[in-house]
N, C-alpha and C positions, 0 to 999 in steps of 0.2 A: 558662380553662386554656389555656396556650400549646401550640402543636403541637411535636412532637418532630421535628427536621429534620436533614438532612445528605445527603451528606457535604460539609462546607465547611472551608476553611482556618481554623485558629485565628488570632486576632489578638493574643491574650495568652497567655503561657506562665506557669503557676503551678506550685507544687510540691504533689504529692498528700500525704495523711497518711502514706503509706509512704515518702516522700522521693523519688518519681519525678517528672520533669517531665511536666506535663499541660496540653494546650491547652484553652482555654475552650470550644471547640466539639468536643472529643473525645467519642467515643461508646463504649459498652461492646460486648462480644462479641455480646450478644443482638440488638443493632441490626443488625450485619452478618449474623448468622445469619438474621434475618427476611428480609433482602433476598435471600439465597441461596435460602431456602425458597420465596419467592414466584416465583422464576425456575425452580427445578428441581423443587420438591416433594420428597417422600420416596421413597427406594428405592435400588437398586443402579445404579451406572454400568456398563452392559454393554459396556465396552471394556476388556479383551477380553470375549468372550461367556462365558468361563469364570468371570468375577468372582463371588466368593462362592458358587460352586457347591459343593454338598456331595456327595461321592462316596464309595463304599466304599473301604476300604483292605484290611486283613487282619483276620480275627477280628472282634473287637468294636470296631475302630477305624474312624473315618471321617475324611476329609480335607476341610477347607474351603479352596478355592482362593483365592489372593491376590486382593484387589480393593478397591474403594472404594464406600462407601455413605453416604447422607445421611439424617439424621433431624432435622426441624425446622430445617434449615439448618446443622447441625453435622456435620462430616465424621468418618467412621470409616474408617481405612485399614488393612487387613491387608496388611502389606508382604511376607509370604512365606506359603506354604501352612502350614496349622495342622492338626495331628492332635488329635482328641478321642477319648478312650477311654471306653467304657461297660462296665458290669459285668452279668453274667447275673443274672436275677431269676426267682423262681418265679411271678411275675405279670406281666402285660403292662405295658410301660413306654412312655410317650409323651413325646417331647422336642421342643422348638422350638429350632433352632440359629440364633443371631443376636446382635444387640447391643441393649442397653438404655440409653437416654439418661437421665442424671441431671443436669438443668439446674442444680439447686440447688448441687450440688458441682462443676459444671463439668467433667464427664467422662462417658464411657460406663462403666457399672458393670463393675468388674473389669478395665477397660482391655483388653478382649479380646472375641473372639467366644466365646460360651459356650453350653452346653446348659441350657435351663430347662424345667420341667414345666408352666409356664403362660405364656400370651401376653397381654401388656398392650398394647392398641392405642395408648394415649396416648404410650407411651414406647418401644415395641419395634419392631424390624425383624426379622422371622423369615425366614431364607433357605431353610430346609427344615424339614419335620416328619418325625421319625423315630418309627415305631411298631415296637417290639421285642416280639415274642411272648414268652410265658412260656418260660423255660428255653432260649432261643436262645443259641447260642455263636458265631454268625457273623451279621454284619449284611449283608444282601443288597440289591441295587438295589431290589427290590420293597418294601422297608421304608422307603425314602426318598421323600418327596414334595417335589419342587422347588416352593418358594413364591415364587421371585424374581419371577415374572411375575404373581403374584396380588396385586392392589393392596390387598386387605384386610389382608394380612400384610406385604407389602414393596412390590412394584412396581419400576419403574425410572425413572431421572431424565432419560433422554435424550428428553424429551418433544418437542423440536423436530422430531425425526425422524417422530414420529407425526403431528404437525401437517402436515408436508409430504406424508405418505402420504394423509392425509384430503383434502388439496387435490387430489392426483392422482386419487383415487377419484372426486371430484366432476367433475373434468375428463373422465375416461373415460365416466362416465354421460352427461354432457351431449353428448359427441361421438357416443356410440352412439345417442342419441335423434335427433340431427341427421342422421346418416348412414343409420341403419337404420330409423328410425321406431319408435314404441312406447316403453315404459319398460323398460329392461333390468334384469335382476337385478344387484344390486351385485356388484362383483368379488370380494368376500370374504364368507365366512359366519362368520368369527370376529372379534370385536372386537379392536382392536390390543392386543397384550400378553396375549391370553387364554391360559390354561394349557391347552396342547394337548400332552399328554405323549406322547412317542415313546420307547419303551424297547426297543431292539433286543435280541432274545433271546440273541444271540451275544456280548454284551458281558461276561457273567458278572460277576465282581467287579471289573472294571476301571474302569468309569465309567458315569455316567447322563447323559442329555441330554434337555432339554425344548425343543420348538420354540416360539420366541417370535416368530417372523416371521409376518406375516399369511398365513393359509392361503388359497390360491387354489383354489376349487372346480374339479375337473377338467372337469366338464360345461360350466361357464361359460366356461372357458378354451378348450375344444375348439370350442364354438359360435362363439367370437369369432375362431377361427383357420381353420376349415374350413367347407365348404359341403356340402350333401347331406341325407340323411335322418338325423335324430337318433334317432327312435323311431317304431314303428308303420308304417302305410302298406302293410300286407300286402294283396295283391290275391288273392282266392280265388273259386273257382266256387261256385255255389249248391248246396245239398244235393241238389236236383233240378235238374240243369243246364238253363238257359234262356238267353235272350239278354241276360242281365245278369251283373254280377260284384259281389262285396261288397268293400269297402275298409275296413280298420280305421282307427280314429283314430290320428293321429300328429303328429309335429313335424318340420319341415324348416327348413333355412337355404338360401335361394335362392342362385343363382350370384353375385348382387350383394350377398349378406350380409343379406338381410331374413329375420327369423324369422317363421314362421307355425305355428300349431297348427290342425289341421282335425279336424272331427268325423267319426265313422264314416258311411259311406254303405252302406246295406243292399242296395240294388239300383241300381247304376250302369248305365244303359241303354247297350247297344252298338249300333253301326250294323249294319244287316242285311248278311249275307254276300253277296258277289258271286255271281251265278248261274253264272259260267263259270270264273273263276280264283280261286286262294287269295289271301290278303291277310295282312299283319301290321299289327295295330293296337297302340296304346300307351295306357296309363293314366298320367297325370302330374298333378302339382300345378302350377297356373299361377303366373305371376309375381305374382299377387295372392292366392295361397293357396287356390285353388279346385280341388277334385279334378275332373279332366276326362278324357273318353274321346275319343281321336282315331283315326279310321280311316285306314289306309294306302292305298296304291294297289294295286289288284288286278293280278296279272300271273302269267305262268306260273312265274316265279322271283321272288317278291316280295321287297322290301327293307323293313327297318324304317324308318318315317318319322323325320325329325329331330325332336327335342324342341323345341317352340316356345321362342322367346327367353326366357331367365331362368326357364324351367320346370324342375321337378325330376322326373325319371323314376321311376316306381314299378314298372311291369311292361310286358312285351311279350306280346301275345296272337296266336297263330297261328289264323287263320280259314280253315277248309276251304271250298271252293266250295260254295255252295248249302246250307250247314249253319248253322242259326241257334241252335245250342246251344253253350255254352262250357264245356268240361270242365276238370278240374284239369290234365290233361296238356297242354292248350293254352296254359297260362299260364307264362311264364318270369319269375322275379323279377329285376328290374333295379335294385333299390335300392342306392345307393352310400352306405353308412353312414359317419357321422362317427366318427373314431377317438377313443374316450374311454378314459382310463386306468381300469383296474379296481382291485380291492382289493389290500390288502397281501400281499406274498409274501416269505417269508424264505428266503434262500439261505445255508446255513451255511458253504459253502466254494466257492472258485473255483480250479480247477487252475492252477498256476503254470507258465508256460513260461520260457524263458531271460530274456526281458525284458518280456513282455507279459501282461496280464490282459485277458480279454474278458468283459464282464458284459452279459448279454442281459436287458433290462428286460421284454421280452415284454409291453409295453404295460400294465404294472402301475402302480397309483396310487402305492404306496410300496413300496420294495424294500430289503431289508437284505442286504448282502454282507459276508462275512468272509474275509479271507485274510492271508497273511504275506509280508512283504518279507524275504528271507533273505540278501541280499548287498548290497554297496555300489554296484552298478551302477545306472544310471538305469532307470526303469520307465516303460512306457506303459500306462495304464488306459483301455480303449476301451469305450464303452457303445453297444449296438445296440438297435434297436426302441424308440427314445425317442418316445413319443407326445406330441402337443401337450398332452394333459390330465395329463401326469405332474406331480405336485406335488413329492415329495421322494425322494431316494435317499440312503440312509444306509450308510456304509461303516465297518466296524470293522477296522482294519488293525493287526496286531501287527508292529512293526518289529524285526527282529533284526540289521538292517544299515542304516546311514545311506544314504538314497537320495533323489535328486530324482525327482519323478514328473511325467510329461507326461499331462495329462488330456484325453480326447477324447470328446465327446458327439455322436456322429453328425455331426460337422463343425459343430455349432452353436456360437455364440459363448458363451464362458465367461469370467466375470470373478471375481476374488478380491478383495472389498473390503478385506480385512485381509492380503492377500498370500498367494500360493500356499505351501502347507506343504512343508518339507523334512523327511522322516521320519527321526527320530533313533533309532539303535539303543537298544533297551531299553525302549521305550514303546509303549503302545497308543493309537491315534488314532481319534477319531470325525470323520467328514467328511460334512457335509450339503450336498447340492446342491438348490437350489430355483429354480423358474422365476420370473422377475420380469417381470410385464406392463409395469411402469414402464420397464424398460430394453429389453424385448424380448429378453432374454438370460437365460442361466442364471447363477446366482451360487453360489460355493463358499465354505464356511466350515469351518475346521478347529479341532478342540479336542483338546489332548493329555490323555489319561487317565492312569491310574496306570502305575507301572512294571510291566514284564512279570514 
């Protein structure tokens, strides 16, 4: 049996049974579709990121945002936003919003994005799953599950971006091993394209958003950006004070970036006190990760000794002359903790001044701000207390006046891969800021939600 080959120029032109000219090396649509499928795979093209996103509208209506999707190499393009209306039922209803490929008839069934009660993996792309409770009269954000990033139901076709991200991850790991020693944790803890739902509570019925960008663990990012004590390392006196101290287990990043974990030391021996003068001693973790006691120099007015090169200071201990017991009052905590972003915090409103909003991140991992643009003048949105470990900042902005916005993140570099947004009167916007280790910069993405 001969191979099926192409694409090659025809050498002979014949007439098809339908009366159309046809080359002797012509191929059918399925041949081209197979080529596209092998390059792109199945899913939505996330340019723009709102493509095929299903969001609430009013009442029992949802809106499917315009976009392009591919199934088995065949293209389905929704050229403008589509509204789909559901009806109230006395029982729970479950629908899959998407397209169904019918290769035999050469079309997507219904020639449109539709709601179906069942999902068929062989032929369907499902952009969202909607679960409507019995007797519901309004569809809310909580009822919509975004499936675009779920490869079981949809996925996305911009796979070359993921390949580049994977290459970068491998490069980062290799460099960390070479520079810091040891095997570092991978930069991300979610697989590329994983469904990591972020649903800001202040959005209401305006829009829903799912984070499809690789998530960067705040602790991993902070450890790669700062030095000092990450956890533990507390120095305490014994229950019955003597000439030892206890040190709890901990983790540190040395001044040259080397990570060490150390075990607890139940009784770290101290140097005997000077018979005549007081002294200040220190407890530190050495450049090689060893918990160490270092005696200072006794004097009438003693000074704290310098921490040895590339050591990490844990505590300073004041030693009275001729006193060989160490009490709690003698120990001063000197740990310099690495700043790591903490958990989600929601801020429902930020007071507006004439031209400026100030949003204090307060070192939170994810934070949601909601505020209004109420006139046509330019605005400046400034973020303070942005920790290295911050992952995402989500803004819900209701624009009642068209406005260009200047974004400032503690003076850190910010890029907009798809262009900075101009807020248009009458719409609500979701704006996602995320830190990119690849660029060493923050990136901003904007998505227009529903009309106000």
